Structure formats: structure tokens, C-alpha cells
PDB file of N, CA, C and O in Angstrom:
ATOM      1  N   MET A   1     -45.702   3.685  14.160  1.00  0.00           N
ATOM      2  CA  MET A   1     -45.157   2.681  15.056  1.00  0.00           C
ATOM      3  C   MET A   1     -44.295   1.623  14.373  1.00  0.00           C
ATOM      4  O   MET A   1     -43.318   1.118  14.925  1.00  0.00           O
ATOM      5  N   ASP A   2     -44.719   1.305  13.106  1.00  0.00           N
ATOM      6  CA  ASP A   2     -43.988   0.273  12.350  1.00  0.00           C
ATOM      7  C   ASP A   2     -42.630   0.798  11.940  1.00  0.00           C
ATOM      8  O   ASP A   2     -41.672   0.028  11.870  1.00  0.00           O
ATOM      9  N   GLU A   3     -42.514   2.156  11.653  1.00  0.00           N
ATOM     10  CA  GLU A   3     -41.158   2.655  11.322  1.00  0.00           C
ATOM     11  C   GLU A   3     -40.166   2.523  12.448  1.00  0.00           C
ATOM     12  O   GLU A   3     -39.002   2.202  12.209  1.00  0.00           O
ATOM     13  N   LYS A   4     -40.598   2.763  13.670  1.00  0.00           N
ATOM     14  CA  LYS A   4     -39.687   2.600  14.825  1.00  0.00           C
ATOM     15  C   LYS A   4     -39.282   1.175  14.995  1.00  0.00           C
ATOM     16  O   LYS A   4     -38.154   0.886  15.395  1.00  0.00           O
ATOM     17  N   LEU A   5     -40.196   0.265  14.693  1.00  0.00           N
ATOM     18  CA  LEU A   5     -39.912  -1.205  14.877  1.00  0.00           C
ATOM     19  C   LEU A   5     -38.900  -1.593  13.835  1.00  0.00           C
ATOM     20  O   LEU A   5     -37.929  -2.280  14.153  1.00  0.00           O
ATOM     21  N   SER A   6     -39.098  -1.160  12.547  1.00  0.00           N
ATOM     22  CA  SER A   6     -38.181  -1.539  11.544  1.00  0.00           C
ATOM     23  C   SER A   6     -36.803  -0.922  11.727  1.00  0.00           C
ATOM     24  O   SER A   6     -35.788  -1.541  11.408  1.00  0.00           O
ATOM     25  N   THR A   7     -36.773   0.338  12.256  1.00  0.00           N
ATOM     26  CA  THR A   7     -35.546   0.972  12.483  1.00  0.00           C
ATOM     27  C   THR A   7     -34.769   0.339  13.615  1.00  0.00           C
ATOM     28  O   THR A   7     -33.539   0.351  13.599  1.00  0.00           O
ATOM     29  N   ASP A   8     -35.431  -0.193  14.561  1.00  0.00           N
ATOM     30  CA  ASP A   8     -34.817  -0.945  15.676  1.00  0.00           C
ATOM     31  C   ASP A   8     -34.296  -2.248  15.130  1.00  0.00           C
ATOM     32  O   ASP A   8     -33.212  -2.683  15.518  1.00  0.00           O
ATOM     33  N   THR A   9     -35.016  -2.872  14.262  1.00  0.00           N
ATOM     34  CA  THR A   9     -34.533  -4.166  13.705  1.00  0.00           C
ATOM     35  C   THR A   9     -33.267  -3.941  12.872  1.00  0.00           C
ATOM     36  O   THR A   9     -32.300  -4.699  12.955  1.00  0.00           O
ATOM     37  N   ALA A  10     -33.305  -2.906  12.091  1.00  0.00           N
ATOM     38  CA  ALA A  10     -32.113  -2.549  11.283  1.00  0.00           C
ATOM     39  C   ALA A  10     -30.960  -2.170  12.158  1.00  0.00           C
ATOM     40  O   ALA A  10     -29.836  -2.572  11.858  1.00  0.00           O
ATOM     41  N   ALA A  11     -31.150  -1.439  13.200  1.00  0.00           N
ATOM     42  CA  ALA A  11     -30.105  -1.078  14.139  1.00  0.00           C
ATOM     43  C   ALA A  11     -29.584  -2.341  14.842  1.00  0.00           C
ATOM     44  O   ALA A  11     -28.379  -2.461  15.063  1.00  0.00           O
ATOM     45  N   ALA A  12     -30.449  -3.259  15.187  1.00  0.00           N
ATOM     46  CA  ALA A  12     -29.993  -4.451  15.856  1.00  0.00           C
ATOM     47  C   ALA A  12     -29.215  -5.355  14.941  1.00  0.00           C
ATOM     48  O   ALA A  12     -28.342  -6.084  15.412  1.00  0.00           O
ATOM     49  N   ALA A  13     -29.496  -5.343  13.626  1.00  0.00           N
ATOM     50  CA  ALA A  13     -28.796  -6.064  12.599  1.00  0.00           C
ATOM     51  C   ALA A  13     -27.418  -5.511  12.390  1.00  0.00           C
ATOM     52  O   ALA A  13     -26.438  -6.249  12.291  1.00  0.00           O
ATOM     53  N   ARG A  14     -27.349  -4.112  12.319  1.00  0.00           N
ATOM     54  CA  ARG A  14     -26.103  -3.491  12.161  1.00  0.00           C
ATOM     55  C   ARG A  14     -25.198  -3.738  13.370  1.00  0.00           C
ATOM     56  O   ARG A  14     -24.010  -4.014  13.202  1.00  0.00           O
ATOM     57  N   HIS A  15     -25.722  -3.646  14.536  1.00  0.00           N
ATOM     58  CA  HIS A  15     -25.028  -3.833  15.801  1.00  0.00           C
ATOM     59  C   HIS A  15     -24.430  -5.277  15.874  1.00  0.00           C
ATOM     60  O   HIS A  15     -23.287  -5.490  16.279  1.00  0.00           O
ATOM     61  N   ALA A  16     -25.293  -6.253  15.450  1.00  0.00           N
ATOM     62  CA  ALA A  16     -24.814  -7.651  15.382  1.00  0.00           C
ATOM     63  C   ALA A  16     -23.651  -7.894  14.500  1.00  0.00           C
ATOM     64  O   ALA A  16     -22.759  -8.692  14.786  1.00  0.00           O
ATOM     65  N   ARG A  17     -23.688  -7.139  13.352  1.00  0.00           N
ATOM     66  CA  ARG A  17     -22.633  -7.282  12.319  1.00  0.00           C
ATOM     67  C   ARG A  17     -21.411  -6.460  12.643  1.00  0.00           C
ATOM     68  O   ARG A  17     -20.299  -6.987  12.606  1.00  0.00           O
ATOM     69  N   PHE A  18     -21.575  -5.155  12.968  1.00  0.00           N
ATOM     70  CA  PHE A  18     -20.547  -4.219  13.214  1.00  0.00           C
ATOM     71  C   PHE A  18     -20.470  -3.691  14.642  1.00  0.00           C
ATOM     72  O   PHE A  18     -20.027  -2.558  14.830  1.00  0.00           O
ATOM     73  N   GLY A  19     -20.851  -4.403  15.594  1.00  0.00           N
ATOM     74  CA  GLY A  19     -21.011  -3.866  16.898  1.00  0.00           C
ATOM     75  C   GLY A  19     -19.685  -3.591  17.640  1.00  0.00           C
ATOM     76  O   GLY A  19     -19.657  -2.807  18.589  1.00  0.00           O
ATOM     77  N   LYS A  20     -18.631  -4.212  17.220  1.00  0.00           N
ATOM     78  CA  LYS A  20     -17.370  -4.072  17.970  1.00  0.00           C
ATOM     79  C   LYS A  20     -16.253  -3.726  16.904  1.00  0.00           C
ATOM     80  O   LYS A  20     -16.140  -4.376  15.865  1.00  0.00           O
ATOM     81  N   LEU A  21     -15.501  -2.745  17.205  1.00  0.00           N
ATOM     82  CA  LEU A  21     -14.321  -2.408  16.333  1.00  0.00           C
ATOM     83  C   LEU A  21     -13.247  -3.422  16.543  1.00  0.00           C
ATOM     84  O   LEU A  21     -13.123  -3.953  17.647  1.00  0.00           O
ATOM     85  N   PRO A  22     -12.414  -3.739  15.479  1.00  0.00           N
ATOM     86  CA  PRO A  22     -11.311  -4.572  15.646  1.00  0.00           C
ATOM     87  C   PRO A  22     -10.336  -3.990  16.672  1.00  0.00           C
ATOM     88  O   PRO A  22     -10.391  -2.796  16.964  1.00  0.00           O
ATOM     89  N   GLU A  23      -9.418  -4.846  17.238  1.00  0.00           N
ATOM     90  CA  GLU A  23      -8.484  -4.373  18.153  1.00  0.00           C
ATOM     91  C   GLU A  23      -7.387  -3.469  17.479  1.00  0.00           C
ATOM     92  O   GLU A  23      -6.984  -3.662  16.331  1.00  0.00           O
ATOM     93  N   ARG A  24      -6.970  -2.525  18.256  1.00  0.00           N
ATOM     94  CA  ARG A  24      -6.015  -1.547  17.665  1.00  0.00           C
ATOM     95  C   ARG A  24      -4.688  -2.221  17.437  1.00  0.00           C
ATOM     96  O   ARG A  24      -4.296  -3.037  18.271  1.00  0.00           O
ATOM     97  N   ILE A  25      -3.977  -1.946  16.386  1.00  0.00           N
ATOM     98  CA  ILE A  25      -2.683  -2.448  16.016  1.00  0.00           C
ATOM     99  C   ILE A  25      -1.619  -1.439  16.459  1.00  0.00           C
ATOM    100  O   ILE A  25      -1.698  -0.260  16.114  1.00  0.00           O
ATOM    101  N   ARG A  26      -0.639  -1.896  17.212  1.00  0.00           N
ATOM    102  CA  ARG A  26       0.426  -1.041  17.727  1.00  0.00           C
ATOM    103  C   ARG A  26       1.393  -0.640  16.546  1.00  0.00           C
ATOM    104  O   ARG A  26       1.579  -1.428  15.618  1.00  0.00           O
ATOM    105  N   PHE A  27       1.987   0.555  16.591  1.00  0.00           N
ATOM    106  CA  PHE A  27       2.864   1.055  15.588  1.00  0.00           C
ATOM    107  C   PHE A  27       4.055   0.087  15.510  1.00  0.00           C
ATOM    108  O   PHE A  27       4.568  -0.150  14.416  1.00  0.00           O
ATOM    109  N   GLU A  28       4.489  -0.456  16.594  1.00  0.00           N
ATOM    110  CA  GLU A  28       5.663  -1.382  16.597  1.00  0.00           C
ATOM    111  C   GLU A  28       5.402  -2.625  15.778  1.00  0.00           C
ATOM    112  O   GLU A  28       6.311  -3.157  15.141  1.00  0.00           O
ATOM    113  N   ASP A  29       4.117  -3.111  15.791  1.00  0.00           N
ATOM    114  CA  ASP A  29       3.678  -4.226  15.011  1.00  0.00           C
ATOM    115  C   ASP A  29       3.578  -3.957  13.546  1.00  0.00           C
ATOM    116  O   ASP A  29       3.719  -4.853  12.714  1.00  0.00           O
ATOM    117  N   MET A  30       3.330  -2.696  13.235  1.00  0.00           N
ATOM    118  CA  MET A  30       3.209  -2.352  11.771  1.00  0.00           C
ATOM    119  C   MET A  30       4.504  -2.133  11.068  1.00  0.00           C
ATOM    120  O   MET A  30       4.643  -2.494   9.900  1.00  0.00           O
ATOM    121  N   ALA A  31       5.509  -1.522  11.777  1.00  0.00           N
ATOM    122  CA  ALA A  31       6.844  -1.187  11.195  1.00  0.00           C
ATOM    123  C   ALA A  31       7.695  -2.470  11.169  1.00  0.00           C
ATOM    124  O   ALA A  31       7.666  -3.284  12.091  1.00  0.00           O
ATOM    125  N   GLU A  32       8.458  -2.611  10.063  1.00  0.00           N
ATOM    126  CA  GLU A  32       9.355  -3.696   9.953  1.00  0.00           C
ATOM    127  C   GLU A  32      10.810  -3.115   9.683  1.00  0.00           C
ATOM    128  O   GLU A  32      11.055  -2.276   8.816  1.00  0.00           O
ATOM    129  N   GLU A  33      11.706  -3.658  10.514  1.00  0.00           N
ATOM    130  CA  GLU A  33      13.058  -3.188  10.419  1.00  0.00           C
ATOM    131  C   GLU A  33      13.842  -4.097   9.486  1.00  0.00           C
ATOM    132  O   GLU A  33      13.864  -5.316   9.652  1.00  0.00           O
ATOM    133  N   VAL A  34      14.491  -3.474   8.493  1.00  0.00           N
ATOM    134  CA  VAL A  34      15.267  -4.276   7.517  1.00  0.00           C
ATOM    135  C   VAL A  34      16.677  -3.713   7.393  1.00  0.00           C
ATOM    136  O   VAL A  34      16.839  -2.503   7.236  1.00  0.00           O
ATOM    137  N   GLU A  35      17.688  -4.552   7.458  1.00  0.00           N
ATOM    138  CA  GLU A  35      19.054  -4.115   7.259  1.00  0.00           C
ATOM    139  C   GLU A  35      19.242  -3.584   5.844  1.00  0.00           C
ATOM    140  O   GLU A  35      18.862  -4.214   4.857  1.00  0.00           O
ATOM    141  N   PRO A  36      19.847  -2.394   5.787  1.00  0.00           N
ATOM    142  CA  PRO A  36      20.127  -1.821   4.501  1.00  0.00           C
ATOM    143  C   PRO A  36      21.233  -2.547   3.788  1.00  0.00           C
ATOM    144  O   PRO A  36      22.100  -3.153   4.419  1.00  0.00           O
ATOM    145  N   ALA A  37      21.206  -2.489   2.453  1.00  0.00           N
ATOM    146  CA  ALA A  37      22.250  -3.182   1.662  1.00  0.00           C
ATOM    147  C   ALA A  37      23.532  -2.339   1.811  1.00  0.00           C
ATOM    148  O   ALA A  37      23.463  -1.133   2.048  1.00  0.00           O
ATOM    149  N   PRO A  38      24.698  -2.988   1.670  1.00  0.00           N
ATOM    150  CA  PRO A  38      25.933  -2.230   1.886  1.00  0.00           C
ATOM    151  C   PRO A  38      26.157  -1.304   0.667  1.00  0.00           C
ATOM    152  O   PRO A  38      25.824  -1.662  -0.463  1.00  0.00           O
ATOM    153  N   ALA A  39      26.720  -0.124   0.916  1.00  0.00           N
ATOM    154  CA  ALA A  39      26.868   0.956   0.013  1.00  0.00           C
ATOM    155  C   ALA A  39      27.687   0.487  -1.255  1.00  0.00           C
ATOM    156  O   ALA A  39      27.415   0.880  -2.389  1.00  0.00           O
ATOM    157  N   GLY A  40      28.659  -0.340  -0.979  1.00  0.00           N
ATOM    158  CA  GLY A  40      29.615  -0.734  -2.013  1.00  0.00           C
ATOM    159  C   GLY A  40      29.193  -2.049  -2.630  1.00  0.00           C
ATOM    160  O   GLY A  40      30.061  -2.861  -2.948  1.00  0.00           O
ATOM    161  N   GLY A  41      27.852  -2.317  -2.826  1.00  0.00           N
ATOM    162  CA  GLY A  41      27.325  -3.480  -3.274  1.00  0.00           C
ATOM    163  C   GLY A  41      27.776  -3.852  -4.733  1.00  0.00           C
ATOM    164  O   GLY A  41      28.218  -2.991  -5.494  1.00  0.00           O
ATOM    165  N   VAL A  42      27.657  -5.060  -5.060  1.00  0.00           N
ATOM    166  CA  VAL A  42      28.020  -5.590  -6.415  1.00  0.00           C
ATOM    167  C   VAL A  42      27.048  -5.129  -7.336  1.00  0.00           C
ATOM    168  O   VAL A  42      25.862  -5.342  -7.082  1.00  0.00           O
ATOM    169  N   ARG A  43      27.401  -4.484  -8.447  1.00  0.00           N
ATOM    170  CA  ARG A  43      26.485  -4.077  -9.486  1.00  0.00           C
ATOM    171  C   ARG A  43      26.906  -4.804 -10.720  1.00  0.00           C
ATOM    172  O   ARG A  43      28.086  -4.854 -11.067  1.00  0.00           O
ATOM    173  N   THR A  44      25.914  -5.376 -11.390  1.00  0.00           N
ATOM    174  CA  THR A  44      26.178  -6.025 -12.694  1.00  0.00           C
ATOM    175  C   THR A  44      25.711  -5.221 -13.879  1.00  0.00           C
ATOM    176  O   THR A  44      24.743  -4.468 -13.774  1.00  0.00           O
ATOM    177  N   TYR A  45      26.348  -5.357 -14.950  1.00  0.00           N
ATOM    178  CA  TYR A  45      25.971  -4.574 -16.173  1.00  0.00           C
ATOM    179  C   TYR A  45      25.010  -5.532 -16.950  1.00  0.00           C
ATOM    180  O   TYR A  45      25.313  -6.700 -17.194  1.00  0.00           O
ATOM    181  N   ASN A  46      23.915  -4.996 -17.296  1.00  0.00           N
ATOM    182  CA  ASN A  46      22.888  -5.664 -18.083  1.00  0.00           C
ATOM    183  C   ASN A  46      22.716  -4.961 -19.476  1.00  0.00           C
ATOM    184  O   ASN A  46      21.976  -3.982 -19.581  1.00  0.00           O
ATOM    185  N   PRO A  47      23.391  -5.461 -20.517  1.00  0.00           N
ATOM    186  CA  PRO A  47      23.367  -4.742 -21.812  1.00  0.00           C
ATOM    187  C   PRO A  47      21.945  -4.638 -22.416  1.00  0.00           C
ATOM    188  O   PRO A  47      21.637  -3.675 -23.117  1.00  0.00           O
ATOM    189  N   GLU A  48      21.089  -5.637 -22.136  1.00  0.00           N
ATOM    190  CA  GLU A  48      19.737  -5.602 -22.692  1.00  0.00           C
ATOM    191  C   GLU A  48      18.861  -4.587 -22.012  1.00  0.00           C
ATOM    192  O   GLU A  48      17.964  -4.026 -22.641  1.00  0.00           O
ATOM    193  N   GLY A  49      19.105  -4.328 -20.709  1.00  0.00           N
ATOM    194  CA  GLY A  49      18.329  -3.361 -20.004  1.00  0.00           C
ATOM    195  C   GLY A  49      18.946  -1.987 -19.956  1.00  0.00           C
ATOM    196  O   GLY A  49      18.375  -1.110 -19.307  1.00  0.00           O
ATOM    197  N   SER A  50      20.014  -1.747 -20.563  1.00  0.00           N
ATOM    198  CA  SER A  50      20.787  -0.454 -20.453  1.00  0.00           C
ATOM    199  C   SER A  50      20.018   0.593 -21.177  1.00  0.00           C
ATOM    200  O   SER A  50      20.152   1.760 -20.808  1.00  0.00           O
ATOM    201  N   TRP A  51      19.225   0.306 -22.169  1.00  0.00           N
ATOM    202  CA  TRP A  51      18.506   1.362 -22.961  1.00  0.00           C
ATOM    203  C   TRP A  51      17.520   2.160 -22.145  1.00  0.00           C
ATOM    204  O   TRP A  51      17.132   3.279 -22.481  1.00  0.00           O
ATOM    205  N   LYS A  52      17.106   1.476 -20.968  1.00  0.00           N
ATOM    206  CA  LYS A  52      16.198   2.234 -20.106  1.00  0.00           C
ATOM    207  C   LYS A  52      16.690   3.489 -19.489  1.00  0.00           C
ATOM    208  O   LYS A  52      15.968   4.437 -19.182  1.00  0.00           O
ATOM    209  N   TYR A  53      18.049   3.419 -19.321  1.00  0.00           N
ATOM    210  CA  TYR A  53      18.667   4.496 -18.549  1.00  0.00           C
ATOM    211  C   TYR A  53      19.523   5.494 -19.499  1.00  0.00           C
ATOM    212  O   TYR A  53      20.257   6.368 -19.038  1.00  0.00           O
ATOM    213  N   TYR A  54      19.352   5.273 -20.779  1.00  0.00           N
ATOM    214  CA  TYR A  54      20.133   6.110 -21.764  1.00  0.00           C
ATOM    215  C   TYR A  54      19.308   7.340 -22.112  1.00  0.00           C
ATOM    216  O   TYR A  54      18.135   7.219 -22.468  1.00  0.00           O
ATOM    217  N   SER A  55      19.873   8.453 -22.020  1.00  0.00           N
ATOM    218  CA  SER A  55      19.213   9.694 -22.307  1.00  0.00           C
ATOM    219  C   SER A  55      20.083  10.576 -23.138  1.00  0.00           C
ATOM    220  O   SER A  55      21.228  10.793 -22.740  1.00  0.00           O
ATOM    221  N   CYS A  56      19.646  11.127 -24.292  1.00  0.00           N
ATOM    222  CA  CYS A  56      20.289  12.013 -25.118  1.00  0.00           C
ATOM    223  C   CYS A  56      19.477  13.086 -25.660  1.00  0.00           C
ATOM    224  O   CYS A  56      18.444  12.790 -26.261  1.00  0.00           O
ATOM    225  N   LEU A  57      19.832  14.327 -25.513  1.00  0.00           N
ATOM    226  CA  LEU A  57      18.991  15.462 -25.897  1.00  0.00           C
ATOM    227  C   LEU A  57      18.806  15.408 -27.389  1.00  0.00           C
ATOM    228  O   LEU A  57      17.681  15.637 -27.833  1.00  0.00           O
ATOM    229  N   ALA A  58      19.793  15.130 -28.203  1.00  0.00           N
ATOM    230  CA  ALA A  58      19.579  15.091 -29.661  1.00  0.00           C
ATOM    231  C   ALA A  58      18.540  13.983 -30.080  1.00  0.00           C
ATOM    232  O   ALA A  58      17.761  14.190 -31.010  1.00  0.00           O
ATOM    233  N   LEU A  59      18.547  12.867 -29.410  1.00  0.00           N
ATOM    234  CA  LEU A  59      17.599  11.908 -29.729  1.00  0.00           C
ATOM    235  C   LEU A  59      16.213  12.323 -29.187  1.00  0.00           C
ATOM    236  O   LEU A  59      15.210  12.013 -29.830  1.00  0.00           O
ATOM    237  N   ASP A  60      16.121  12.986 -28.072  1.00  0.00           N
ATOM    238  CA  ASP A  60      14.837  13.468 -27.614  1.00  0.00           C
ATOM    239  C   ASP A  60      14.188  14.475 -28.535  1.00  0.00           C
ATOM    240  O   ASP A  60      12.967  14.537 -28.677  1.00  0.00           O
ATOM    241  N   LEU A  61      15.066  15.276 -29.166  1.00  0.00           N
ATOM    242  CA  LEU A  61      14.544  16.327 -30.053  1.00  0.00           C
ATOM    243  C   LEU A  61      14.265  15.816 -31.485  1.00  0.00           C
ATOM    244  O   LEU A  61      13.640  16.479 -32.313  1.00  0.00           O
ATOM    245  N   GLY A  62      14.782  14.567 -31.719  1.00  0.00           N
ATOM    246  CA  GLY A  62      14.611  14.017 -33.019  1.00  0.00           C
ATOM    247  C   GLY A  62      15.605  14.457 -34.044  1.00  0.00           C
ATOM    248  O   GLY A  62      15.339  14.393 -35.244  1.00  0.00           O
ATOM    249  N   LEU A  63      16.760  14.908 -33.586  1.00  0.00           N
ATOM    250  CA  LEU A  63      17.840  15.383 -34.496  1.00  0.00           C
ATOM    251  C   LEU A  63      18.735  14.146 -34.896  1.00  0.00           C
ATOM    252  O   LEU A  63      19.697  14.299 -35.648  1.00  0.00           O
TER     253      LEU A  63
END
């Protein structure tokens, strides 16, 4: 009989804490519309960061 009573107490505690699910969020509220950047945007040259995009097969092979 004590097991049933403790189970009911635990179930009541769970129900008090998690008894109700949060309200559902609509898809329209989750999605954000952003204007794309123009295709002919201004690009600046960064000489200090250009090494990141440099690729050479001879250097990759150690030649």
C-alpha cells in the first residue's frame, strides 16, 4: 500500500511540474524573411586574409 501512495505522490509532483505542454509555435513565427544582398555587391580585397583562399597543388604535395 505504501508503494501506491509514494507512486501517487511522485505522479502528483510530476504533474504539478510538467502537467501542461507549452503552447505550439506557428511556422510563420519561426521563419524570418530577410532581403538578399544584391548580386553585384561591393567586394573588398583583404591581403592579410587572402592566404585562406589560396590553393596550390605543388604546395599541397610539398614540392
